[in-house]
N, C-alpha and C positions, 0 to 999 in steps of 0.2 A: 296257278294258273285251270281257270273254270272252264267247262265245255264248249261257250259261249266265245270265249276268245281264240280257242281253238280254232273255230268256226271261223268267225271273223281271217285269222290270218290265213286258214285254207283256201276262204273266198278269195284275199286280196292275192294268195300267194300263184292261182287257179283262173287270175280277170272271172267268178265267177259274182254275179249281183244272188241276194235270198232267195229270188223266184227263181233261175239254175239250179243251186244248191239244192232247193227243196223239189224240185224237179227229179234229182240223181239220187234224193232219198224217199219221197213219194213223199213226201209233207205239203204243207201249203204254207205262202210265203211267211205267212203273220207270227208259223208255230216257230219258223226260223228267227226271225225276228226278238219273238217272248226270249229264246233259248240265246240269242246274243245280247240280251239286255240282262240273259242271269235269274232268269225263270225257271226253274230245271224240277222246280218238284213233280211236273207232275208227265215225266216224259219218262217211258218205260225201261226197264234194264235192255229191253231189246232196240228199243234206239237207238236210247243210249252206244251198243254196241256196233250199231249201222255205223253212227257217228261215228264211234272210234276206230274203226276196220276206215271208212273211205278217207279220215285225214290222215291212215297211214300214222300215225301217234309215233317215235322209238317208244321202248318198253318203260325209261324213266315219265317219258310225257302222259303215258300211258296209265301209272300207277299215280302219278298227279292227277291226273283228272280222273279218275278214279277216286280216290283220297275227298275231292268238294262235291265229287256227284254223289259220293257217301253220305260226308257231309251235311249238304241237305236234305236228302231219306233221312235219315237217322235222327229223333229230337230224346233231347237229355229229360 
């Protein structure tokens, strides 16, 4: 699963809008929208870690999310 999918799930479980999630992370809502639509190339590692921590992912989910994040960062 990618970061955007975890973001959507977290928002659904906590009944949050993109704007409310953005406020919790001190981002803007358009940035959350981009992430949820798979655009993670410009997500810094610091922001990635903030989101993973907020989403309270299991170790397995965290590793899965890290793999997809790094796949988007590393070009072959």
